ZAMARGU-4260 file (C-alpha; in steps of 0.2 Angstrom, whole numbers, plus 5000, padded with zeros to 4 digits):
<rodrens>
0) 5010/4967/5138 | 5022/4970/5124 | 5034/4956/5130 | 5019/4945/5132 | 5013/4948/5115
5) 5031/4946/5107 | 5032/4929/5116 | 5015/4924/5109 | 5022/4923/5092 | 5029/4906/5096
10) 5011/4900/5102 | 5005/4887/5089 | 4987/4884/5085 | 4977/4872/5076 | 4973/4879/5059
15) 4956/4876/5051 | 4956/4867/5034 | 4947/4878/5021 | 4949/4867/5006 | 4957/4877/4991
20) 4956/4894/5000 | 4967/4888/5014 | 4981/4899/5009 | 4970/4914/5012 | 4961/4910/5027
25) 4973/4899/5036 | 4985/4902/5050 | 5001/4895/5045 | 5011/4894/5061 | 5025/4881/5062
30) 5023/4866/5074 | 5004/4865/5074 | 4996/4857/5089 | 4984/4843/5085 | 4966/4847/5088
35) 4964/4834/5102 | 4978/4843/5112 | 4973/4861/5110 | 4958/4872/5116 | 4956/4861/5131
40) 4961/4873/5146 | 4959/4890/5151 | 4977/4893/5147 | 4974/4887/5130 | 4960/4900/5128
45) 4972/4914/5134 | 4986/4908/5122 | 4973/4908/5108 | 4968/4926/5111 | 4985/4933/5114
50) 4991/4925/5098 | 4979/4936/5089 | 4987/4952/5096 | 5004/4946/5093 | 5001/4943/5074
55) 4994/4960/5071 | 5011/4967/5069 | 5017/4954/5056 | 5023/4959/5039 | 5006/4956/5031
60) 4997/4967/5043 | 5008/4982/5045 | 5022/4980/5032 | 5022/4986/5014 | 5004/4983/5009
65) 4998/4993/5024 | 5006/5009/5020 | 5007/5006/5001 | 4988/5003/4999 | 4981/5015/5012
70) 4994/5030/5012 | 5004/5030/4996 | 4988/5029/4985 | 4983/5045/4993 | 4989/5063/4991
75) 4999/5062/5008 | 5014/5051/5003 | 5026/5045/4989 | 5036/5029/4987 | 5052/5037/4993
80) 5068/5027/4995 | 5081/5025/4981 | 5075/5029/4964 | 5070/5012/4956 | 5070/5003/4972
85) 5053/4993/4974 | 5047/5002/4958 | 5031/4992/4958 | 5025/5004/4972 | 5022/5018/4959
90) 5008/5007/4951 | 4998/5012/4967 | 5002/5030/4965 | 4995/5030/4947 | 4982/5016/4950
95) 4989/5005/4937 | 4991/4990/4949 | 4982/4973/4944 | 4974/4959/4953 | 4990/4949/4953
100) 5000/4962/4963 | 5008/4955/4978 | 5003/4969/4991 | 4985/4966/4987 | 4987/4947/4991
105) 4996/4951/5007 | 4983/4963/5013 | 4970/4950/5010 | 4979/4935/5016 | 4985/4943/5032
110) 4968/4948/5038 | 4960/4932/5034 | 4973/4923/5043 | 4969/4933/5059 | 4951/4931/5056
115) 4954/4912/5056 | 4962/4914/5073 | 4948/4924/5080 | 4935/4912/5074 | 4945/4898/5082
120) 4943/4907/5099 | 4925/4911/5096 | 4921/4893/5091 | 4931/4883/5103 | 4932/4893/5119
125) 4914/4891/5124 | 4916/4873/5127 | 4931/4874/5138 | 4928/4872/5157 | 4935/4888/5164
130) 4931/4904/5173 | 4915/4911/5165 | 4921/4929/5166 | 4937/4926/5157 | 4928/4915/5145
135) 4916/4929/5140 | 4931/4942/5139 | 4941/4931/5128 | 4927/4929/5116 | 4923/4947/5116
140) 4942/4951/5113 | 4941/4939/5098 | 4925/4948/5091 | 4933/4965/5093 | 4948/4960/5084
145) 4938/4951/5070 | 4928/4967/5068 | 4943/4977/5065 | 4950/4965/5052 | 4933/4965/5042
150) 4933/4984/5043 | 4949/4984/5034 | 4943/4971/5021 | 4926/4979/5018 | 4933/4996/5015
155) 4947/4989/5004 | 4937/4977/4993 | 4918/4979/4996 | 4909/4963/4996 | 4921/4949/5003
160) 4919/4931/5010 | 4914/4932/5028 | 4918/4916/5038 | 4912/4918/5056 | 4916/4901/5064
165) 4927/4886/5060 | 4911/4877/5056 | 4905/4888/5042 | 4922/4893/5035 | 4923/4881/5021
170) 4907/4886/5014 | 4909/4905/5017 | 4927/4906/5011 | 4921/4902/4993 | 4908/4916/4991
175) 4906/4934/4993 | 4895/4942/5007 | 4887/4959/5003 | 4896/4974/5010 | 4880/4978/5019
180) 4880/4962/5028 | 4898/4963/5032 | 4895/4980/5040 | 4881/4973/5050 | 4892/4959/5057
185) 4906/4972/5061 | 4893/4982/5071 | 4887/4966/5080 | 4904/4960/5085 | 4909/4977/5091
190) 4892/4979/5101 | 4895/4962/5108 | 4913/4966/5113 | 4908/4983/5121 | 4895/4974/5132
195) 4909/4963/5140 | 4926/4971/5138 | 4934/4979/5153 | 4934/4998/5154 | 4953/4999/5155
200) 4968/4988/5155 | 4984/4991/5164 | 5001/4983/5168 | 5004/4966/5159 | 4986/4968/5150
205) 4990/4986/5143 | 4986/4986/5124 | 4972/4973/5125 | 4955/4978/5119 | 4943/4988/5130
210) 4925/4993/5129 | 4929/5011/5124 | 4940/5004/5110 | 4925/4995/5104 | 4914/5011/5106
215) 4927/5021/5096 | 4928/5009/5082 | 4909/5008/5082 | 4909/5027/5080 | 4921/5026/5065
220) 4910/5012/5057 | 4895/5022/5059 | 4904/5037/5051 | 4906/5026/5035 | 4888/5021/5036
225) 4883/5039/5038 | 4873/5035/5053 | 4876/5051/5062 | 4865/5047/5077 | 4874/5031/5081
230) 4891/5039/5078 | 4887/5052/5090 | 4880/5040/5103 | 4897/5031/5103 | 4909/5046/5102
235) 4899/5053/5117 | 4901/5036/5127 | 4920/5038/5124 | 4921/5056/5128 | 4910/5056/5143
240) 4920/5041/5151 | 4933/5054/5156 | 4946/5040/5153 | 4954/5049/5138 | 4962/5066/5134
245) 4974/5074/5121 | 4992/5072/5125 | 4998/5091/5127 | 5013/5088/5115 | 5008/5082/5098
250) 5026/5075/5095 | 5025/5064/5110 | 5009/5056/5105 | 5020/5044/5094 | 5034/5041/5105
255) 5038/5025/5114 | 5036/5033/5131 | 5018/5037/5127 | 5012/5021/5120 | 4995/5015/5127
260) 4994/5032/5135 | 4980/5045/5138 | 4976/5047/5119 | 4977/5029/5114 | 4961/5019/5112
265) 4970/5005/5102 | 4987/5001/5095 | 4996/4987/5088 | 5009/4981/5101 | 5027/4979/5096
270) 5043/4975/5105 | 5061/4975/5103 | 5069/4960/5111 | 5088/4960/5111 | 5095/4944/5103
275) 5078/4939/5095 | 5075/4944/5078 | 5060/4933/5077 | 5051/4941/5092 | 5056/4959/5086
280) 5047/4956/5070 | 5037/4973/5067 | 5044/4982/5052 | 5032/4996/5052 | 5045/5009/5058
285) 5060/5001/5049 | 5051/5002/5032 | 5049/5021/5034 | 5064/5025/5044 | 5078/5037/5040
290) 5088/5029/5026 | 5107/5029/5023 | 5120/5039/5033 | 5115/5040/5052 | 5099/5031/5048
295) 5089/5016/5054 | 5077/5011/5040 | 5073/5010/5022 | 5066/5027/5018 | 5049/5021/5010
300) 5032/5030/5011 | 5038/5048/5013 | 5027/5063/5015 | 5023/5072/4999 | 5025/5090/4994
305) 5006/5091/4993 | 5005/5086/5012 | 5018/5099/5017 | 5009/5113/5008 | 4993/5108/5017
310) 5001/5110/5033 | 5009/5127/5028 | 4992/5133/5021 | 4984/5129/5037 | 4998/5138/5047
315) 5000/5121/5056 | 5018/5121/5061 | 5017/5109/5076 | 5009/5095/5067 | 5020/5097/5052
320) 5036/5096/5062 | 5030/5081/5071 | 5024/5072/5054 | 5038/5077/5042 | 5057/5074/5047
325) 5067/5084/5034 | 5085/5080/5030 | 5097/5091/5041 | 5085/5093/5055 | 5088/5087/5073
330) 5073/5079/5082 | 5068/5083/5099 | 5075/5067/5104 | 5092/5073/5098 | 5094/5063/5082
335) 5102/5072/5067 | 5092/5067/5051 | 5106/5064/5040 | 5099/5051/5028 | 5103/5052/5009
340) 5103/5066/4996 | 5091/5058/4985 | 5074/5050/4988 | 5062/5046/4974 | 5048/5059/4971
345) 5055/5074/4981 | 5069/5087/4979 | 5071/5089/4998 | 5073/5072/5007 | 5061/5069/5021
350) 5054/5055/5031 | 5038/5050/5041 | 5040/5058/5058 | 5026/5048/5066 | 5034/5031/5063
355) 5051/5038/5069 | 5059/5028/5083 | 5073/5037/5091 | 5091/5029/5091 | 5089/5028/5110
360) 5075/5016/5108 | 5084/5005/5095 | 5090/4988/5099 | 5105/4981/5090 | 5103/4965/5080
365) 5084/4966/5078 | 5073/4975/5066 | 5076/4994/5067 | 5062/5003/5076 | 5054/4987/5081
370) 5050/4994/5098 | 5037/5006/5090 | 5019/5002/5092 | 5007/5006/5077 | 4993/5018/5082
375) 4976/5012/5076 | 4963/5023/5085 | 4967/5039/5095 | 4956/5050/5105 | 4959/5065/5093
380) 4950/5055/5079 | 4935/5051/5091 | 4933/5070/5093 | 4934/5073/5074 | 4921/5059/5071
385) 4910/5068/5084 | 4913/5085/5075 | 4909/5078/5058 | 4893/5068/5064 | 4887/5083/5073
390) 4889/5095/5059 | 4879/5083/5048 | 4865/5084/5061 | 4866/5103/5060 | 4874/5105/5077
395) 4887/5118/5072 | 4891/5123/5090 | 4894/5105/5095 | 4905/5101/5080 | 4915/5117/5084
400) 4918/5111/5102 | 4925/5095/5097 | 4935/5102/5082 | 4943/5115/5093 | 4949/5103/5106
405) 4960/5096/5092 | 4965/5113/5085 | 4970/5120/5102 | 4982/5106/5106 | 4992/5112/5091
410) 4990/5131/5094 | 4978/5134/5080 | 4964/5147/5082 | 4947/5142/5086 | 4935/5139/5071
415) 4917/5142/5078 | 4908/5140/5062 | 4916/5125/5053 | 4911/5119/5036 | 4912/5100/5032
420) 4928/5104/5022 | 4936/5112/5037 | 4933/5096/5047 | 4939/5085/5033 | 4955/5096/5031
425) 4958/5094/5050 | 4956/5075/5048 | 4970/5075/5035 | 4982/5086/5045 | 4979/5077/5062
430) 4979/5059/5055 | 4992/5061/5041 | 5003/5046/5038 | 4992/5035/5049 | 4985/5025/5035
435) 4968/5033/5034 | 4968/5046/5020 | 4964/5035/5005 | 4949/5028/5014 | 4944/5045/5019
440) 4945/5052/5001 | 4934/5038/4995 | 4922/5040/5009 | 4919/5058/5006 | 4918/5056/4987
445) 4934/5067/4983 | 4946/5053/4977 | 4941/5056/4958 | 4946/5074/4959 | 4961/5073/4971
450) 4970/5057/4966 | 4978/5057/4949 | 4974/5041/4939 | 4959/5036/4950 | 4945/5030/4940
455) 4928/5033/4947 | 4917/5017/4948 | 4933/5006/4949 | 4946/5012/4961 | 4935/5015/4976
460) 4940/4997/4980 | 4955/4986/4976 | 4954/4970/4965 | 4951/4953/4973 | 4967/4944/4972
465) 4967/4934/4956 | 4975/4919/4963 | 4959/4917/4975 | 4947/4919/4960 | 4957/4905/4951
470) 4957/4894/4966 | 4938/4897/4969 | 4936/4892/4951 | 4926/4908/4947 | 4914/4906/4962
475) 4921/4923/4969 | 4919/4936/4956 | 4932/4950/4952 | 4927/4968/4957 | 4921/4979/4943
480) 4934/4986/4931 | 4948/4974/4935
</rodrens>
């Protein structure tokens, strides 16, 4: 599947004209196929779906903006790299960024470009004469993917434009839809997808959406909506399926050999193809990789001292070792972490261990670490969602059962009477450096006290890109405080 998705980057699709908002909601592939020639056959439908997966790993989706906005804004990470290199990143650490900052534009644009691809499938595939079962599946996959993109957008910006078809794109692109209505559409898309998608995928289809990935995302969405009953309903659907489990060795969860494995509900597929830099385009690992001597990356987005202390305070040596690679250490894969002597923000140089791609998996001539998939939803998180929802319902025993499965994997003592803060702390340590912490702090209401420079009533969301507001001639209003 990884090679299939890599090749799909060359698939060219008709992009929908969205008047002045085209730059933000359009798919700008080269060599676009005229509308009379595409979305005519079953093969066209397949190419349309696979192109969505392929573009999930592009720069605007998992590059700078992804880790800067969602991890460096939190207490987990710092800019890193050489002092002064990409100094603009520090504006996210102290919440001094503006609506003109490029990372915000990239986050917005990348997700709307993929929503446009999803909408093309959803709008055009129904009319294609083809196998009915495949038709339903392709539409379901597009709805699943669209839901994940809108989930990113609604958490990052609140009220956002919400095109749901190529027919309504022009009108919907120029106005905001309420946060509540966006969440309602996300739920509908995921429920529609769960009803159709296969229970599992294997072989060349590994990595494509399944019904349990949809239920896992539904559980997470309901966590944000504080609908504990629905969150539990969906976590239990995943748990009771018997299709998932915790990888015994936490370090191995993030290695290439375990991609799409027993713990993975969904991950972005990446691939290193020798001799093809265009196909080996994922830079998620490269951006965070070991910088300098013996290195294979740029050294950005490094774990903070605050995160290291949180691991130490919890006695969590196993997850700390897998999450933080310190200079001078040798990894279980045999790589000496040499790196550089100075990384901005810390006195002891270190790197993100979860994005680490061993030298044995590196391919010369392409982006460093481009073989490394990006984990999006893991079974461990499903268990922690289950624990949090059950504790909110007063089921302490049930919460402890799910929580302790996660703790026992990393040799931590059972906690049979967890508090909500215990579960939130566990989420931090389990999911550290996986681009979830900022949204979590906002969700649980702790961002104003934990994050320096965070302004309550403003920084819960990011600003709408100013260029979009200008293009819309003011029909799209800026978020409060910006």
